[in-house]
N, C-alpha and C positions, 0 to 999 in steps of 0.2 A: 142409983145414979140419976142425975137430973138432966133433962134434954137441953142442949145448948140453944136450940131453936125456939121452943115454946115453954121451957121450964117444966114440962110434964114429967111423968115417971117413965123411966126406961127399964126394960126387962132384957135379960139375956135371951138371945135367940140364935139359932144355927142356920147358916145359909149354905147353899150349894154353889161352888165355884165351877162352872162348866166351861168357862172361857179359856182358861190357861192349861190345866192339866187334868181334864176329865172331872169326874164327880168327886170333889173333895169338900167335906163339910168343914166350915170354919165358924167359930163363934163370933158373935157381934152383939150389939145392943140395938133394940128397936123401941121407939117411943110409942106408948099406948095412946097418946093424944093426937099427934100429928103424923106419925109413921116414919119419922126421921130414922135412918139406919146409920150406925157407926160400926165399922169393922176395922181390923188392923190396916188393911190396904187403904181404905178411905182416910183413916187418920194419918197414915204416912204421906199421902198426897196432899192433905191439908197442911201438914207440917212443912212440906217442901214449898207450897205456895206462900205460907207465912214468911219463911226464910227468904224467898225470892222478893217478896214485897218489901221486906226490911232492907235488903241490899239496894233495890231500886230506889227506895225512899231515901236512903243514905246518900246515894249518888246524886239524885235530883234535888234533894233537900225538901221533898214533899212527903207527907204522910197520908195523903188522900188515896183511897182505894181506886183502882182503875174501874171503869164501867164494866158491868157483866156482859158477856157475849150476847145474851138474849136482848138486853136493852139496846146494844149497838145494832144488832140485826133488825130490831123493830124500827129504830130510827132510820136506817137505810131504806126499809120498805116504805115508810111514810114519805120519804123524799121522792120516791119513784112514782107514787100515786098522782095522777093528774086530775 
């Protein structure tokens, strides 16, 4: 599998999910180059975001991505600095 972020090689890895139901091992993919992790839950949330963006884009007639929360937060911080 090829990493969607850096196009590097991804390997199968196992992760411990301690947040929801104790110690449950779940399979996923980890990039050897950049460390990107993709597991079923991450992929599910990304699919939901893509579907939401398609609906919003269809309603507003725009296909532009909204700014990331990090960039919005940093812009707000820069406005407050005196």
